C-alpha positions as CSV (number, residue, x, y, z in Angstrom):
1,M,215.7,128.9,150.0
2,D,215.9,128.6,146.3
3,K,217.0,125.0,146.1
4,R,214.6,122.5,144.7
5,Y,216.4,119.4,145.9
6,I,218.4,118.5,149.0
7,V,221.4,116.6,147.7
8,E,224.8,115.9,149.2
9,T,227.6,117.7,147.3
10,E,230.5,116.3,149.3
11,T,231.6,113.1,151.0
12,D,234.7,111.6,152.5
13,G,236.9,108.6,152.0
14,N,235.7,106.7,155.0
15,R,232.1,107.0,153.9
16,I,232.9,105.8,150.4
17,K,234.8,102.8,151.8
18,D,232.0,102.0,154.3
19,V,229.3,102.1,151.5
20,R,231.4,100.0,149.2
21,K,232.1,97.4,151.9
22,K,228.4,97.3,152.8
23,L,227.5,96.6,149.2
24,G,230.1,93.8,149.3
25,L,232.2,95.2,146.4
26,T,235.9,95.3,145.8
27,Q,237.5,98.6,144.8
28,K,237.7,97.3,141.3
29,E,234.0,96.3,141.3
30,F,232.9,99.7,142.8
31,A,235.0,101.5,140.2
32,E,233.3,99.6,137.4
33,L,229.9,100.4,139.0
34,I,230.4,104.1,139.1
35,G,232.5,104.4,135.9
36,C,235.9,105.5,137.2
37,S,239.3,103.7,137.7
38,K,240.4,101.6,140.6
39,P,243.2,104.1,141.4
40,T,240.5,106.8,141.8
41,V,238.6,104.8,144.4
42,E,241.9,103.9,146.2
43,R,242.8,107.6,146.2
44,W,239.3,108.6,147.6
45,E,239.3,106.0,150.3
46,I,242.8,107.1,151.7
47,S,242.0,110.7,151.4
48,D,241.5,112.9,154.5
49,R,239.9,115.7,152.4
50,K,236.3,116.3,151.5
51,I,235.5,114.7,148.1
52,K,233.1,116.7,146.0
53,G,231.2,116.0,142.8
54,L,228.7,113.4,141.6
55,I,230.4,110.8,143.7
56,A,228.8,112.3,146.8
57,F,225.4,112.0,145.4
58,V,226.0,108.4,144.2
59,V,227.4,107.4,147.6
60,A,224.3,108.9,149.4
61,M,221.9,107.1,147.1
62,L,223.6,103.7,147.4
63,E,223.7,104.2,151.2
64,R,220.0,105.0,151.3
65,H,219.0,102.4,148.7
66,P,221.4,99.5,148.5
67,E,218.7,97.4,146.9
68,F,219.1,99.5,143.8
69,L,222.4,97.6,143.1
70,E,220.4,94.4,142.6
71,E,218.4,96.0,139.8
72,L,221.6,96.7,138.0
73,R,223.4,93.4,138.7
74,L,223.9,91.2,135.7
75,P,222.9,87.7,136.6
76,Q,225.0,84.7,135.9
77,R,224.6,83.2,132.5
78,E,222.0,80.5,132.5
79,Y,222.7,79.1,129.0
80,P,225.9,78.8,126.9
81,R,225.4,81.8,124.8
82,R,224.8,85.4,125.9
83,L,223.7,88.3,123.7
84,Y,223.3,91.9,124.6
85,Y,220.7,93.9,122.6
86,M,222.1,97.3,122.7
87,Y,220.9,100.8,121.9
88,K,224.0,102.9,121.2
89,E,226.0,102.0,124.3
90,K,223.1,101.2,126.5
91,V,222.2,97.5,127.4
92,C,218.5,97.1,126.7
93,T,218.0,93.3,126.9
94,V,220.2,90.4,127.9
95,I,219.5,87.2,126.1
96,D,220.7,83.8,127.2
97,V,220.3,81.0,124.7
98,D,220.8,77.2,124.8
99,E,220.7,76.3,121.1
100,L,221.0,72.6,121.7
101,N,217.9,72.4,123.9
102,Q,216.3,75.5,122.2
103,K,215.7,77.5,125.3
104,V,215.8,81.2,125.7
105,K,215.8,83.5,128.7
106,I,215.8,87.3,128.7
107,I,216.1,90.1,131.1
108,N,215.1,93.6,130.1
109,Y,216.9,96.6,131.5
110,V,214.7,99.2,130.0
111,D,211.0,100.0,130.5
112,N,210.4,101.4,127.0
113,I,209.0,98.4,124.9
114,M,210.4,100.0,121.8
115,F,213.9,99.4,123.1
116,R,213.4,95.8,124.2
117,A,214.5,93.0,122.0
118,F,211.1,91.3,122.1
119,G,208.9,94.3,123.0
120,T,206.2,93.3,125.5
121,N,207.1,89.6,125.3
122,N,209.2,88.5,128.4
123,N,209.2,84.9,127.6
124,P,210.1,84.3,124.0
125,T,210.2,81.0,122.3
126,Y,213.2,79.7,120.5
127,E,211.4,80.4,117.2
128,E,210.8,83.9,118.2
129,Y,214.4,84.2,119.1
130,E,215.4,82.9,115.6
131,R,213.0,85.5,114.0
132,F,214.6,88.2,116.1
133,L,218.1,87.3,114.9
134,E,216.9,87.2,111.3
135,S,215.4,90.6,111.8
136,R,218.8,92.0,112.5
137,C,220.3,90.7,109.3
138,F,219.8,91.3,105.7
139,P,216.9,89.3,104.2
140,R,217.4,85.7,103.4
141,E,215.8,86.3,100.0
142,R,218.1,89.3,99.1
143,D,219.2,89.6,95.6
144,K,222.8,88.5,95.0
145,I,223.0,87.1,98.6
146,K,226.0,84.9,97.8
147,I,228.0,88.1,97.1
148,Y,227.2,89.5,100.6
149,L,227.9,86.2,102.3
150,K,231.2,86.0,100.4
151,E,232.1,89.6,101.5
152,L,231.5,88.5,105.1
153,D,233.3,85.1,104.6
154,I,230.3,83.2,105.5
155,P,229.7,80.0,103.6
156,F,225.8,80.0,104.0
157,Y,223.0,82.2,105.4
158,D,223.1,81.8,109.2
159,P,221.7,84.8,111.2
160,M,224.1,84.1,114.1
161,L,227.2,84.0,111.8
162,I,226.1,87.2,110.2
163,I,225.5,88.9,113.6
164,E,229.0,87.8,114.8
165,K,230.4,89.6,111.8
166,T,228.1,92.6,111.7
167,E,226.9,92.9,115.3
168,G,223.4,93.0,113.8
169,R,223.9,96.6,112.9
170,M,221.5,98.1,110.4
171,E,221.9,101.4,108.6
172,E,218.6,102.9,109.7
173,D,219.0,102.5,113.5
174,D,221.3,102.6,116.5
175,F,220.5,99.1,117.8
176,W,223.0,96.4,117.7
177,I,223.9,93.0,119.3
178,K,227.0,92.2,121.3
179,V,227.7,88.4,121.4
180,E,229.5,87.1,124.5
181,K,231.5,84.0,123.9
């Protein structure tokens, strides 16, 4: 036998539906999880044919390891503001912030500390959060800063306002910040 892995290459609609229900997901939620449309999930679930492709592997993995779903689940927001520290289109760190009470809570979704918003620090202070925001903006001391602020239609230097306009994008890297309101 030349195979290196024993993986399932086909499944059926009943199995997809059973796994989805055991996970407690609607068709829409399941579609979002696996990156397809709700009509695709509907079509699979009513099909009496074998369904081939990556979905067979995904269903088998979720059937064997339903706890993996918890590792992926985005927790409810704890504080009024939520930011996503991104690398290209991958969520690296979720940051919940209570600016009024100066509290910060983060959840890392990557193991590589170079891709985490706060590196090895899993409990940043509010001051560290403010420094992080400022690191994703042009420097406060930048020459002709009033011109940059005017171009962004921002009345004064405020890292959060700048990030809301620029997504914290820097020319030299692929990291950015998505702000959820």
